[in-house]
Structures are given as structure tokens and as C-alpha cells.
GUDREN-535100 format. One record per residue: x, z, y of N, C-alpha, C, CB in turn; residue in three letters; residue number from 1. Coordinates in Angstrom, 1 decimal, padded with zeros to 4 digits. Glycine has a CB too. Example, Ala and Ser with C-alpha at 12.3 -4.5 7.8 and 13.67 -1.06 7.14 Angstrom:
2
   n.east     n.up   n.north   ca.east    ca.up   ca.north   c.east     c.up   c.north   cb.east    cb.up   cb.north   resn   resi
    013.2    007.8    -005.7     012.3    007.8     -004.5    013.2    007.8    -003.3     011.3    009.0     -004.5    ALA      1
    012.8    007.1    -002.2     013.7    007.1     -001.1    012.9    007.9     000.0     014.1    005.7     -000.6    SER      2
% end
This chain:
171
   n.east     n.up   n.north   ca.east    ca.up   ca.north   c.east     c.up   c.north   cb.east    cb.up   cb.north   resn   resi
    246.0   -041.9     016.1     247.4   -042.1      015.9    248.2   -041.1     016.7     247.8   -043.5      016.4    UNK      1
    249.1   -040.4     016.0     250.0   -039.5      016.6    249.3   -038.5     017.5     251.1   -040.2      017.3    UNK      2
    248.4   -037.8     017.0     247.6   -036.8      017.8    247.4   -035.5     017.0     246.3   -037.4      018.3    UNK      3
    247.7   -034.4     017.6     247.3   -033.1      017.0    246.2   -032.5     017.8     248.6   -032.2      017.0    UNK      4
    245.2   -032.1     017.1     244.0   -031.6      017.8    244.2   -030.2     018.3     242.8   -031.5      016.8    UNK      5
    243.8   -029.9     019.6     243.9   -028.6      020.1    243.2   -027.6     019.2     243.3   -028.5      021.6    UNK      6
    243.9   -026.4     019.0     243.4   -025.4      018.1    244.1   -025.5     016.8     241.9   -025.5      017.9    UNK      7
    244.7   -026.6     016.5     245.4   -026.9      015.2    246.8   -027.5     015.4     244.5   -027.7      014.3    UNK      8
    247.5   -027.1     016.5     248.8   -027.6      016.7    249.7   -027.1     015.6     249.3   -027.2      018.1    UNK      9
    250.5   -028.0     015.0     251.4   -027.5      014.0    252.6   -026.7     014.5     252.0   -028.7      013.2    UNK     10
    253.1   -025.8     013.7     254.2   -024.9      014.1    255.4   -025.6     014.7     254.6   -024.1      013.0    UNK     11
    255.7   -026.8     014.2     256.9   -027.5      014.7    256.8   -028.0     016.1     257.2   -028.7      013.8    UNK     12
    255.5   -028.1     016.7     255.4   -028.4      018.1    255.2   -027.2     019.0     254.3   -029.4      018.3    UNK     13
    255.1   -026.0     018.3     254.9   -024.8      019.0    253.4   -024.5     019.3     255.6   -024.8      020.4    UNK     14
    253.1   -023.2     019.5     251.7   -022.8      019.6    251.0   -023.5     020.8     251.7   -021.3      019.9    UNK     15
    251.7   -023.8     021.9     251.1   -024.4      023.0    251.4   -025.9     023.2     251.5   -023.7      024.3    UNK     16
    252.2   -026.4     022.2     252.6   -027.8      022.3    253.9   -027.9     023.1     251.5   -028.6      022.9    UNK     17
    254.3   -029.2     023.4     255.5   -029.4      024.2    255.3   -029.0     025.6     255.9   -030.9      024.1    UNK     18
    256.3   -028.9     026.4     256.3   -028.3      027.7    255.2   -028.9     028.6     257.6   -028.4      028.4    UNK     19
    255.0   -030.2     028.5     254.1   -030.9      029.4    252.6   -030.5     029.1     254.3   -032.4      029.3    UNK     20
    252.3   -030.1     027.9     250.9   -029.6      027.7    250.6   -028.5     028.6     250.8   -029.2      026.2    UNK     21
    251.5   -027.5     028.7     251.3   -026.3      029.5    251.4   -026.7     031.0     252.3   -025.2      029.2    UNK     22
    252.4   -027.5     031.4     252.6   -027.9      032.8    251.4   -028.6     033.3     253.8   -028.8      032.9    UNK     23
    250.8   -029.5     032.5     249.7   -030.3      032.9    248.4   -029.5     033.1     249.4   -031.4      031.9    UNK     24
    248.4   -028.3     032.5     247.2   -027.4      032.6    247.2   -026.6     033.9     247.1   -026.5      031.4    UNK     25
    248.4   -026.5     034.6     248.5   -025.7      035.8    247.6   -026.3     036.9     250.0   -025.5      036.3    UNK     26
    246.7   -025.6     037.5     245.8   -026.2      038.5    246.6   -026.7     039.7     244.8   -025.2      038.9    UNK     27
    246.4   -027.9     040.1     246.9   -028.6      041.3    248.4   -028.8     041.4     246.5   -027.8      042.4    UNK     28
    249.2   -028.0     040.7     250.7   -028.2      040.9    251.2   -029.5     040.3     251.4   -027.1      040.1    UNK     29
    250.8   -030.0     039.1     251.3   -031.3      038.7    251.0   -032.4     039.7     250.8   -031.6      037.3    UNK     30
    249.8   -032.4     040.2     249.4   -033.4      041.2    250.3   -033.4     042.4     247.9   -033.2      041.6    UNK     31
    250.5   -032.2     042.9     251.4   -032.1      044.1    252.8   -032.6     043.8     251.4   -030.6      044.6    UNK     32
    253.3   -032.3     042.7     254.7   -032.6      042.4    254.9   -034.1     042.0     255.3   -031.8      041.3    UNK     33
    253.9   -034.7     041.4     254.0   -036.1      040.9    253.5   -037.1     041.9     253.1   -036.2      039.7    UNK     34
    252.7   -036.7     042.9     252.2   -037.7      043.9    253.3   -038.5     044.5     251.3   -036.9      044.9    UNK     35
    253.2   -039.8     044.5     254.2   -040.7      045.1    255.3   -040.9     044.1     254.7   -040.1      046.3    UNK     36
    255.3   -040.2     043.0     256.4   -040.4      042.0    255.8   -040.7     040.6     257.3   -039.2      041.9    UNK     37
    254.6   -041.3     040.6     253.9   -041.5      039.4    254.7   -042.4     038.4     252.5   -042.2      039.6    UNK     38
    255.3   -043.4     038.9     256.1   -044.3      038.0    257.2   -043.6     037.4     256.6   -045.5      038.8    UNK     39
    258.0   -042.8     038.1     259.1   -042.1      037.6    258.6   -041.1     036.5     259.9   -041.3      038.7    UNK     40
    257.5   -040.4     036.8     257.0   -039.4      035.9    256.5   -040.0     034.6     255.8   -038.7      036.6    UNK     41
    255.7   -041.0     034.7     255.2   -041.6      033.4    256.3   -042.4     032.7     254.0   -042.5      033.7    UNK     42
    257.3   -042.9     033.4     258.4   -043.6      032.7    259.1   -042.6     031.8     259.4   -044.2      033.8    UNK     43
    259.3   -041.4     032.2     260.0   -040.4      031.4    259.3   -040.3     030.0     260.0   -039.0      032.0    UNK     44
    258.0   -040.3     030.0     257.2   -040.2      028.8    257.3   -041.4     027.9     255.7   -039.8      029.1    UNK     45
    257.2   -042.6     028.6     257.2   -043.8      027.8    258.6   -044.0     027.2     257.0   -045.0      028.8    UNK     46
    259.7   -043.7     027.9     261.0   -043.9      027.4    261.4   -042.7     026.4     262.0   -044.0      028.5    UNK     47
    261.0   -041.5     026.8     261.4   -040.3      026.0    260.7   -040.1     024.7     261.3   -039.1      026.8    UNK     48
    259.4   -040.6     024.6     258.6   -040.5      023.4    258.7   -041.7     022.5     257.2   -040.1      023.8    UNK     49
    259.4   -042.7     022.9     259.6   -043.9      022.1    260.8   -043.9     021.3     259.6   -045.2      023.0    UNK     50
    260.7   -044.3     020.0     261.9   -044.5      019.2    262.6   -045.8     019.7     261.5   -044.6      017.7    UNK     51
    261.8   -046.7     020.1     262.3   -048.0      020.6    261.8   -048.2     022.0     261.8   -049.2      019.7    UNK     52
    262.5   -047.6     023.0     262.0   -047.7      024.4    261.8   -049.1     024.9     263.0   -047.0      025.3    UNK     53
    262.4   -050.1     024.3     262.2   -051.5      024.8    260.8   -052.0     024.5     263.3   -052.4      024.3    UNK     54
    260.1   -051.3     023.6     258.8   -051.7      023.2    257.8   -051.6     024.4     258.3   -050.9      022.0    UNK     55
    258.1   -050.7     025.3     257.4   -050.5      026.6    258.2   -051.1     027.7     257.0   -049.0      026.8    UNK     56
    257.8   -052.3     028.2     258.6   -053.0      029.2    258.4   -052.4     030.5     258.2   -054.5      029.2    UNK     57
    259.3   -052.7     031.4     259.2   -052.3      032.8    257.9   -052.8     033.4     260.4   -052.8      033.6    UNK     58
    257.5   -054.0     033.0     256.3   -054.6      033.5    255.1   -053.8     033.0     256.1   -056.1      033.1    UNK     59
    255.1   -053.3     031.8     254.1   -052.4      031.2    254.0   -051.2     032.1     254.3   -052.1      029.7    UNK     60
    255.1   -050.6     032.3     255.2   -049.3      033.1    254.6   -049.6     034.5     256.6   -048.8      033.2    UNK     61
    254.9   -050.7     035.1     254.4   -051.1      036.4    252.8   -051.0     036.4     254.9   -052.4      036.9    UNK     62
    252.2   -051.6     035.3     250.8   -051.6      035.2    250.2   -050.2     035.2     250.3   -052.4      034.0    UNK     63
    250.8   -049.4     034.3     250.4   -048.0      034.1    250.6   -047.2     035.5     251.2   -047.3      033.0    UNK     64
    251.7   -047.4     036.1     252.0   -046.7      037.4    251.0   -047.1     038.4     253.5   -047.1      037.8    UNK     65
    250.7   -048.4     038.5     249.7   -048.9      039.5    248.4   -048.2     039.3     249.5   -050.4      039.3    UNK     66
    247.9   -048.1     038.0     246.6   -047.4      037.8    246.7   -045.9     038.0     246.2   -047.7      036.3    UNK     67
    247.9   -045.3     037.6     248.0   -043.9      037.8    248.3   -043.5     039.3     249.1   -043.4      036.9    UNK     68
    248.5   -044.4     040.1     248.7   -044.1      041.5    247.4   -044.2     042.3     249.7   -045.2      042.1    UNK     69
    246.4   -044.6     041.7     245.1   -044.7      042.3    244.6   -043.2     042.6     244.0   -045.4      041.5    UNK     70
    243.8   -043.0     043.7     243.4   -041.7      044.0    242.6   -041.0     042.9     242.4   -041.7      045.3    UNK     71
    243.1   -039.8     042.5     242.4   -039.1      041.5    242.8   -039.4     040.0     241.0   -039.2      041.6    UNK     72
    243.6   -040.5     039.9     244.0   -040.9      038.5    244.8   -039.9     037.8     244.7   -042.2      038.5    UNK     73
    245.9   -039.4     038.4     246.7   -038.4      037.7    246.0   -037.1     037.5     248.0   -038.1      038.6    UNK     74
    245.1   -036.7     038.4     244.3   -035.5      038.2    243.4   -035.7     037.0     243.4   -035.2      039.5    UNK     75
    242.8   -036.8     036.8     242.0   -037.1      035.7    242.8   -036.9     034.4     241.4   -038.5      035.7    UNK     76
    244.0   -037.4     034.4     244.9   -037.3      033.2    245.2   -035.8     032.9     246.1   -038.1      033.3    UNK     77
    245.5   -035.1     034.0     245.9   -033.7      033.8    244.6   -032.9     033.4     246.4   -033.1      035.1    UNK     78
    243.5   -033.3     033.8     242.2   -032.5      033.4    242.0   -032.6     031.9     241.0   -033.1      034.1    UNK     79
    242.5   -033.7     031.3     242.4   -033.8      029.8    243.2   -032.7     029.2     243.0   -035.2      029.4    UNK     80
    244.3   -032.3     029.7     245.1   -031.2      029.2    244.5   -029.9     029.5     246.5   -031.2      029.7    UNK     81
    243.9   -029.8     030.7     243.2   -028.6      031.1    242.0   -028.2     030.3     242.8   -028.7      032.6    UNK     82
    241.5   -029.2     029.6     240.3   -029.0      028.7    240.8   -028.5     027.3     239.5   -030.3      028.5    UNK     83
    242.1   -028.5     027.0     242.6   -028.1      025.7    242.1   -026.7     025.3     244.1   -028.1      025.7    UNK     84
    242.1   -025.7     026.1     241.6   -024.4      025.6    240.1   -024.4     025.1     241.7   -023.3      026.7    UNK     85
    239.3   -025.1     025.8     237.9   -025.3      025.4    237.8   -026.2     024.1     237.0   -025.8      026.5    UNK     86
    238.6   -027.2     024.1     238.7   -028.1      023.0    239.1   -027.4     021.7     239.7   -029.3      023.2    UNK     87
    240.1   -026.5     021.9     240.6   -025.7      020.7    239.5   -024.9     020.2     241.8   -024.8      021.1    UNK     88
    238.7   -024.2     021.0     237.6   -023.4      020.6    236.6   -024.2     019.9     237.0   -022.6      021.8    UNK     89
    236.2   -025.3     020.4     235.2   -026.2      019.8    235.7   -026.8     018.5     234.8   -027.3      020.8    UNK     90
    237.0   -027.2     018.4     237.6   -027.7      017.2    237.6   -026.7     016.1     239.0   -028.2      017.5    UNK     91
    237.9   -025.4     016.4     237.9   -024.4      015.4    236.5   -024.2     014.8     238.5   -023.1      016.0    UNK     92
    235.5   -024.3     015.7     234.1   -024.2      015.3    233.7   -025.4     014.4     233.2   -024.1      016.5    UNK     93
    234.2   -026.6     014.8     233.9   -027.8      014.0    234.5   -027.7     012.7     234.3   -029.0      014.8    UNK     94
    235.7   -027.1     012.6     236.4   -027.0      011.3    235.6   -026.3     010.2     237.7   -026.4      011.5    UNK     95
    234.6   -025.6     010.6     233.8   -024.9      009.6    233.0   -025.8     008.8     232.9   -023.8      010.3    UNK     96
    232.7   -027.0     009.3     232.0   -028.1      008.6    232.8   -029.3     008.7     230.5   -028.3      009.2    UNK     97
    233.7   -029.5     007.8     234.7   -030.6      007.9    234.0   -032.0     007.8     235.7   -030.5      006.7    UNK     98
    234.6   -032.9     008.6     234.1   -034.3      008.5    234.4   -034.8     007.1     234.9   -035.2      009.6    UNK     99
    233.5   -035.6     006.6     233.6   -036.1      005.2    234.0   -037.6     005.2     232.4   -035.9      004.4    UNK    100
    233.9   -038.3     006.3     234.3   -039.7      006.5    235.8   -039.8     006.3     233.8   -040.2      007.8    UNK    101
    236.2   -040.8     005.5     237.7   -041.0      005.3    238.4   -041.2     006.7     238.0   -042.1      004.4    UNK    102
    239.5   -040.6     006.9     240.2   -040.6      008.1    241.7   -041.0     007.8     240.2   -039.3      008.9    UNK    103
    242.2   -042.0     008.6     243.6   -042.4      008.5    244.4   -041.8     009.7     243.7   -043.9      008.5    UNK    104
    245.5   -041.1     009.4     246.3   -040.6      010.5    247.7   -041.2     010.4     246.4   -039.0      010.3    UNK    105
    248.0   -042.0     011.5     249.3   -042.6      011.6    250.2   -041.7     012.5     249.2   -044.0      012.1    UNK    106
    251.3   -041.3     012.0     252.2   -040.4      012.8    253.6   -041.1     013.0     252.4   -039.1      012.1    UNK    107
    254.2   -040.7     014.1     255.5   -041.2      014.5    256.6   -040.7     013.6     255.8   -040.9      015.9    UNK    108
    257.7   -041.4     013.5     258.8   -041.1      012.7    259.8   -040.2     013.5     259.5   -042.3      012.3    UNK    109
    259.9   -040.4     014.8     260.9   -039.7      015.6    260.5   -039.5     017.0     262.3   -040.4      015.5    UNK    110
    260.8   -038.4     017.7     260.4   -038.1      019.0    261.7   -037.7     019.8     259.4   -036.9      019.1    UNK    111
    262.4   -038.7     020.4     263.7   -038.3      021.1    263.5   -037.3     022.2     264.2   -039.6      021.7    UNK    112
    262.4   -037.3     023.0     262.3   -036.3      024.1    262.1   -034.9     023.7     261.1   -036.7      024.9    UNK    113
    261.7   -034.7     022.4     261.6   -033.3      022.0    262.6   -033.0     020.9     260.1   -033.1      021.5    UNK    114
    263.7   -033.6     020.9     264.8   -033.3      020.0    264.9   -034.1     018.7     264.6   -031.9      019.6    UNK    115
    264.1   -035.1     018.6     264.2   -036.0      017.4    263.2   -035.8     016.3     265.5   -035.8      016.8    UNK    116
    263.6   -035.7     015.1     262.7   -035.6      014.0    261.9   -034.4     013.9     263.5   -035.8      012.7    UNK    117
    260.6   -034.5     013.5     259.8   -033.4      013.1    259.5   -033.6     011.6     258.5   -033.3      013.9    UNK    118
    259.4   -032.6     010.8     259.1   -032.8      009.4    257.7   -033.4     009.2     259.3   -031.5      008.6    UNK    119
    257.6   -034.6     008.8     256.4   -035.2      008.4    255.5   -035.6     009.6     255.6   -034.3      007.6    UNK    120
    254.3   -035.9     009.4     253.3   -036.4      010.3    252.6   -035.2     011.0     252.3   -037.4      009.6    UNK    121
    253.0   -034.8     012.2     252.5   -033.6      012.8    251.0   -033.6     013.0     253.2   -033.3      014.0    UNK    122
    250.4   -034.8     013.1     249.0   -034.8      013.3    248.2   -034.7     012.0     248.6   -036.1      013.9    UNK    123
    248.9   -034.8     010.9     248.2   -034.8      009.6    247.6   -033.4     009.3     249.2   -035.2      008.5    UNK    124
    248.3   -032.4     009.4     247.8   -031.0      009.1    246.7   -030.7     010.1     248.9   -030.0      009.2    UNK    125
    246.9   -031.1     011.3     245.9   -030.9      012.3    244.5   -031.5     012.0     246.3   -031.4      013.7    UNK    126
    244.6   -032.8     011.5     243.4   -033.5      011.1    242.8   -033.0     009.9     243.7   -035.0      011.0    UNK    127
    243.7   -032.5     008.9     243.2   -032.0      007.7    242.4   -030.7     007.9     244.3   -031.7      006.7    UNK    128
    242.7   -030.0     009.0     241.9   -028.8      009.3    240.5   -029.2     009.7     242.6   -028.0      010.5    UNK    129
    240.3   -030.4     010.1     238.9   -030.8      010.6    238.2   -031.8     009.7     239.1   -031.5      011.9    UNK    130
    239.0   -032.4     008.8     238.4   -033.5      007.9    238.8   -033.2     006.5     238.7   -034.9      008.4    UNK    131
    237.9   -033.6     005.5     238.2   -033.4      004.1    238.9   -034.5     003.4     236.9   -033.1      003.4    UNK    132
    238.8   -035.7     003.9     239.3   -036.9      003.2    240.3   -037.6     004.2     238.2   -037.8      002.8    UNK    133
    241.5   -037.1     004.2     242.5   -037.6      005.2    243.7   -038.2     004.5     243.0   -036.4      006.1    UNK    134
    244.1   -039.4     004.9     245.3   -040.1      004.5    246.3   -040.1     005.6     244.9   -041.6      004.0    UNK    135
    247.5   -039.6     005.3     248.5   -039.6      006.4    249.6   -040.6     006.1     249.1   -038.2      006.5    UNK    136
    250.1   -041.3     007.1     251.2   -042.2      007.0    252.1   -042.0     008.1     250.6   -043.7      006.9    UNK    137
    253.4   -041.9     007.8     254.4   -041.8      008.8    254.8   -043.3     009.1     255.7   -040.9      008.4    UNK    138
    254.8   -043.7     010.4     255.2   -045.0      010.7    256.7   -045.1     010.9     254.5   -045.5      012.1    UNK    139
    257.4   -045.8     010.1     258.9   -045.8      010.1    259.4   -046.5     011.4     259.5   -046.6      008.9    UNK    140
    260.5   -045.9     012.0     261.1   -046.4      013.1    260.2   -046.5     014.3     261.7   -047.7      012.9    UNK    141
    259.3   -045.5     014.5     258.4   -045.5      015.6    258.4   -044.1     016.2     257.0   -045.9      015.1    UNK    142
    258.2   -044.1     017.5     257.9   -042.9      018.3    256.4   -042.8     018.5     258.7   -042.8      019.6    UNK    143
    256.1   -042.1     019.6     254.7   -041.8      019.9    253.9   -043.1     020.2     254.6   -040.9      021.1    UNK    144
    254.5   -044.1     020.7     253.7   -045.3      021.1    253.7   -046.3     019.9     254.4   -046.0      022.3    UNK    145
    253.0   -045.8     018.8     253.0   -046.5      017.6    252.5   -048.0     017.7     252.1   -045.8      016.6    UNK    146
    251.4   -048.3     018.3     251.0   -049.7      018.3    252.0   -050.6     019.0     249.6   -049.8      019.0    UNK    147
    252.6   -050.1     020.1     253.6   -050.9      020.8    254.9   -051.1     020.1     253.8   -050.3      022.2    UNK    148
    255.3   -050.0     019.3     256.6   -050.0      018.7    256.5   -050.7     017.3     257.1   -048.6      018.5    UNK    149
    255.4   -050.6     016.6     255.3   -051.2      015.3    253.9   -051.8     015.1     255.5   -050.1      014.2    UNK    150
    253.6   -052.9     015.9     252.3   -053.5      015.8    251.9   -054.0     014.4     252.2   -054.5      016.8    UNK    151
    252.8   -054.7     013.8     252.5   -055.3      012.5    252.2   -054.2     011.4     253.7   -056.2      012.0    UNK    152
    253.0   -053.2     011.4     252.8   -052.1      010.5    251.4   -051.5     010.7     253.9   -051.0      010.7    UNK    153
    251.0   -051.3     012.0     249.7   -050.7      012.3    248.6   -051.6     011.8     249.6   -050.5      013.8    UNK    154
    248.7   -052.9     012.1     247.7   -053.9      011.6    247.6   -053.8     010.1     248.1   -055.3      012.1    UNK    155
    248.7   -053.8     009.4     248.6   -053.7      008.0    248.0   -052.4     007.5     250.1   -053.8      007.4    UNK    156
    248.3   -051.3     008.1     247.7   -050.0      007.7    246.2   -050.0     007.9     248.4   -048.8      008.4    UNK    157
    245.8   -050.5     009.1     244.4   -050.5      009.4    243.6   -051.5     008.5     244.2   -051.0      010.9    UNK    158
    244.2   -052.6     008.2     243.6   -053.6      007.3    243.5   -053.0     005.9     244.4   -054.9      007.2    UNK    159
    244.5   -052.3     005.4     244.4   -051.7      004.1    243.4   -050.6     004.1     245.8   -051.1      003.7    UNK    160
    243.4   -049.8     005.1     242.5   -048.6      005.1    241.0   -049.1     005.2     242.8   -047.7      006.3    UNK    161
    240.7   -050.0     006.2     239.3   -050.4      006.4    238.9   -051.5     005.3     239.1   -051.0      007.8    UNK    162
    239.9   -052.2     004.8     239.6   -053.2      003.8    239.2   -052.7     002.5     240.8   -054.1      003.6    UNK    163
    239.5   -051.4     002.3     239.1   -050.7      001.0    237.8   -050.1     001.1     240.2   -049.7      000.6    UNK    164
    237.1   -050.2     002.2     235.8   -049.6      002.3    234.7   -050.6     002.0     235.6   -049.0      003.7    UNK    165
    233.6   -050.1     001.4     232.4   -051.0      001.2    231.4   -050.7     002.2     231.9   -050.7     -000.3    UNK    166
    230.4   -051.5     002.2     229.3   -051.4      003.2    228.5   -050.1     003.1     228.4   -052.6      003.2    UNK    167
    228.5   -049.5     001.9     227.7   -048.3      001.7    228.5   -047.0     002.2     227.3   -048.1      000.3    UNK    168
    229.7   -047.2     002.7     230.4   -046.0      003.2    231.3   -045.4     002.2     229.5   -045.0      003.8    UNK    169
    231.4   -045.9     001.0     232.3   -045.3      000.0    233.6   -046.0    -000.1     231.6   -045.3     -001.4    UNK    170
    234.6   -045.4    -000.7     235.9   -046.1     -000.9    235.8   -046.8    -002.2     237.0   -045.1     -000.9    UNK    171
% end
């Protein structure tokens, strides 16, 4: 859901992705600047990437902040972004032999923190570079936090997608 694979970022998000992709890759600096301000930092993402910010409650943010304040937690999250260059290389290699299993890609409708609408499901093209049988769906009135913002829609999409499969792996 709402993910573009490193190595296949769509043009509308830029070659390196949004600003935080690059910032999170800088060694040690994000940790130094965010330490003690984890709640404020992650709140920006929860509120700014949501179409409906009230879908992520203050209590939800408290839970995430508590876990992200643990020693090494933010570093672990930043390391995920620091792996992007190697991930991109591995993804481009994997794209030579596309995944044949059917894949469902749910994408957000709007991203307030990055200026609003992007044309279409930005994860769709990225996934199509890696898989041959991809279905893309834009989740209406949803930002990045799709399950929290549109839970019933997600449940319906997953039920439809997986409900159409048989035990032998065919559609």
C-alpha cells in the first residue's frame, strides 16, 4: 500500500523521492536532530501525509512516539532509508525476472505535505516494473495512511482481490 520501490521512483516524486528520503539517509544527523523530539517529528508525517489527519489520533501518535523514543528506534527507521541505494540496485536486477504472482497496489488519493494531488497511484508504475500482473487502485479520500483513513475500503479491496483467487494459484 502506497509504496514506491527504490530504483523505480516515479517522476512525480522526484529522482530521490521527497525531502525526507534524502534527509533520513544522512549518517547520524537525523538522529542528533530528532532525539528528544520524536513525537514532534513523527507527528508531522502522520498529520502531513494524511488526507484525514483525524484518522490518526493523538493517542495513536503517543504510542508511536513511545516506541520511537526507545534507544536505537529512530536509527533503525533511518537505516531503512539508508538501504535505499542498495535496494534500488537489487530491485533493478530483480526487474529482469518479473514476479508473476498477482499483485494489488493500493495508492493514496492526496498527499497534503507534498503539495496535494499526484497523478494516479504513484506506487503502481513502480510495482509494474517488478511484477507482470499488477492491479492498481487509488483509494478515494485517503492519504498515505490508507488502512487508518479508509479501513472499510481496504477490507473490501483485499476481500475482492484475494476472494477471486483459487487454491491452485490462478485467478
